[in-house]
N, C-alpha and C positions, 0 to 999 in steps of 0.2 A: 382747249383741250381738257378732256374729260378724266377724271381720276378713274384708276384702275380698281377694280372691283373685285375682291376675293372673299371665299367662303370657308369657315372653319367650323367643323363639328365642336360645340361648345361640352357637351356631357351627351350621357346616353339617356333621352328624355325618357319619362315614363309614359306610359300608353296613355292618351287624352281619356277621361271620363266623364261621366256627367251624373248629376244627381236623379234619383228616382223618385223623390219627391220630396215635397218640403208639408209641415203643417199647418193648419189654419192659424194656430197660435204662433207660427212663426213670422208667417204672413201678415198677421194684426200688429205683432209687435215691431215689424221692420217698414211698416207703411202707414202706420196710425197717424204719423205726424203729418207725413208728406200728403196725404189725400184731404183732410184727415179724416179717421174713422171714428164712430160712435157704436158702442155695441146697445142695440135696441132691445134684446130680451137677457139671455145668459150666454155663459162660455159653452154651450151645449155640446159644439163640434169642433171644439177647439182641437180635440187629437185625430182628427180625420185628416185624411193625406189628399194631397192636391199633387197630382201626379203629371199634369200638362201646363204648359207654359200658356195655352190658348184659352180664350175667355168666351163665356156664353150668355147670349139673350136669350131666355126662356119663352120667348113671346109665342111661338108654335105649340110649345108644350103646353101653355094655359088654354089655348085655342083647340087642343084637343088631339094634335098630331103629335105623338111620341116616339116615332118608328125611328127617328135618326136623332133623338134628344140626348147631346152629350152631358149627362147628368153629373159627371165626374169632374167638370170642370167648375170653376168659380163662375156664379151667376149673377150677372148685372142687370138690376131692373132699373129702367129709366122711365123717362115721361109715356112712353107707349105702352109699355108693358103694367104700370100701375094705372094708367089711365082707361088700360082695357078691365082691369080688375074692378075698378070703381064704376065701370059702366054695366057692369054685372049686377044682380039682385039676389038676393036670399039663396035658394038652393043652388042657384047656377053659379054663383059665387062662390061658397063654398065647394063644390064639385071641381071648379077649375083649380081652385088651391089644392085640396086635395088631391087632384091628379099630378101637378107639379112636386109637391113634397111627400109624395108616395116614394120617389126615388131615394137615394141616400145621398144628397147634395153635400159638399165639403161646407158651403156657406152662400149667403145671398147679400149682395152689397146694391142699396138702394141709393140711387143718385138724386142730385137736385134738392136734397134735404125734403124730399116728396113724404107727404103725411102718410104713413104705412097704415092699410086696412087693418083693424083689429082682429079679423078673420085670418089674416096672412100670419099675424103674432102669435096668435092662438094654436092655430096649427102646425108653426113651427115650432112652438114649445113642446107639443105633443110628441113631434117626430124628432125631436134633438137637434135642431138645425139653427145655428146662431144666424142672425141678420145684422147686418152693418148699417149704418147710414152714412153718407157725406154730402157735404153742400156742395161739392164741384158737381158741374155736368157730366152728361154719359161720355161725350169725346174726352175730357181732359181726364175723367177717372180709367177710362178704358189706355189712355196714353200712357199714364203713369204706372199703371199695373201692368201692361204689358211689357214696358222697360224692365220693371222690377222682375218679373217672370222670367223676361228672356236673359237676364242675368244670371237669375237662379239656376234656372236648366241648362245655361251654356256649357260648353265642353272646358274641361280644365286639367290642368297639372299641377303638383306640387313640387317646386326645385328649392333645393338648400341653398340658401342666400340671404341676401339682405338689401331691402329695397327702401330707398330714401328719395324724398322730394327734393332736389336742390337748385334752386333759381325757377322751379316750377317744372323742372325737367325730372322725368322718373329714370334714376341711377339704380341700375339693380348689380351689386357686387356679389361676384363667384369668386369659388377658391377652396383650395383645401382646409380642413380644420386647423384653427391654431393660427390661419394667417393674417388675421387681425380684423376681419370685416366688421365684426361689432364694435370692434375700438374706432372705427374709422367712422362708423356711423354715430358713434356717441360724439365724438369729436366735430361731426358736421351738424349735430343736434344743437349742442353747446353755440354752434355759430349761426343759430337761427334757423336753420333747414329742419326739415320734419320726417320722421322715422314712418315708415308704411308697415313694413315688416321685416322681423330679423328670425334668422335660422331657418324658417320654412315660410316661402311666397307660394300663395294659392294664385295661379295666373289662370285668367279666364280670358278667351278670345272672345271679344266684346263687338268685332268687326272683321270686315275683310282682311284688313291689315292692322289691325289693334288688337293689341295685349294689355290687359289690367292685372295690376298684383294686389292682393289683399292679405292681411295676416290670416294665418291660418288656424282654425280652430280654436283653442282654449288658450293659445299662445299670445294672442292679441298683441298689444305694445309691450312685451314683457321683453328684456333682453339677458344674454348671459355673458358676464365679463369677467374673464378667466382671473381669478385672484381675490375677486368680490363677490362674485354669485349673482343671482337674479335681481334685476332691478326693472320697476316700473317706471317706464318713460314719461306716462302721462303724471302720476305722482310728483315726480322728480321736476318735470318740466312745464308742466300744464298743458292746457289745450292747443299751446303754440306749437309743440314738438312733436306731434302726431299728426296722421293723416288716416282715414280709414281705407281710400284706396287710389290708386292713382295708375294712370297708362304707362306701361314701361316703353322708355326711349332709347335707352344705351345700356350696354353689358359691360361691365367692366371688370375682367377677369384677373384677379391677382395673384402673383406667383412669386415664390422666393427667387431671387436674381441670381443667374447663372451666367458665368463669363462665356460658354460656350453656345447660349441662346442667342439668337437673333431677334432683334426689337425694332418696330418702326421707329425710324428717325424723321421722317419728313411728313409724314402723314398724307402723301401722295397716293400711296396705295390703300384704298378704304378696306376695311374686313368686316366682313357680315357674318351673323351666325343666322340659323333657323330656328324658330321655336313655333311648334305648332302651326308651320307654314308661312310665317311671317317673318320678313327679314329686319333684323336689329342689327345696328353697329356695334362691333365687338372693340373693345381696345384692352389690348393685353398690358398691363401694369406692373413691372417688377418692383419687388418690395425689396429695400434695402436699408441698411442703418442710415439713419441721418436724413433720409428721403421725407418730406413734408407731403403725406399722401392727401391730407385734407386739402391742401392749395390745389393740387392736381386735380383732385375729385371736383373741385369747384370750377377748374379751368375746363375740364371735359364738358361739365353740363352747360357752361356760357358756349363753348365751341359747338355743342348740338343746337343752340337757340340760334347760333349764327346760321348752321347749314339749314335750320328749317326756314330760313327767310331768303337762302340762295347764296349765302357767303361761304364761300371755300377759303380759308386763310392761307394753306399751303398751297392751294392751286393759284390764287391771287400773286402771292410771293414768287414763285416759279415763274409765272408769265410775266411778273415785271423783270425779273432777272434775263429772261430771254430777250424782251425788249430791249433792254438797256444794252445788252452786247451785239445785240443786231444794230443798233444805232452806232454804237462804237466802232465795230468791225465792219459794217455793212456788207457782211458776208452771212451764209445760211451756217447756222449751227445745230447742233442736236436738238431736239424739241425739248427735252428733260435734261435739265443743268444741275439740279440738285440732288446730291445722294449723299450718302453717310459721310463721304470724305469732305463735303462742302461745309457741313454744319460742325465738322470735329472742332 
């Protein structure tokens, strides 16, 4: 028996947007350790803009065909490009390099720790183009850079909420101001879980059905605790208390408990919400005096981990009741026995 799936509109989502550009400086600072990158000359073009996620291999431009040269992209020079330059002599070499560097390139990344021709460095210096070098081969460099740029130029939105990594499950808490999202997150951090973002979560669609959350802007891993003020989670808890980004697996909506409101009691009806076209499980959690939300949040995360491997606790419990009653009575009974009255 399958669970019943229902959808609820969580909030009025802002329209997804994409970054218009990043600078060469941003690229360098964020990937220098991953590749790793060395600056060969100087930070000449660090303020130039990278406007596309695609990379370019400038082999055709070096050979003289520049009609379709996408010079505004990051230029990656591997063994073939450096080998071609080295095969040229004298004026032919300088002419080929001048032809390439006459364009306003963002930067050049040379792979395989190739020895860079002196003429290439000289002319790059005159034209204000930064050259980087990496020990990685061209395939690995292309993969890392493409993954990075895909993320930077992916569509994203910013949602008011708090994202915490709980047992490796990305749990995002949403709800009205002063409901206790930050305090709940702080309690989870104290219990060994990790804060991803508080107050504003930048959500990026990184795959067909994958959303990734990260801190927004300068907020970083700071939190506002009413009555205390702004705290720096990294300084208070160290690196164990924070995480740079995390896939979002479940949305937990906190709301003040209301007697007239109907809340899920059995878990047979799965509730989902859509964010940027991606289905995410939604748990509506009533906030009331004396309720230990931290323990409940951990239970929600563990329940999601079970569902990821195909274990649905409510469904199995209900099927067990049905089977037991069938054995006892020998008669057909309604498929779903569990309701709010059964568990009261």
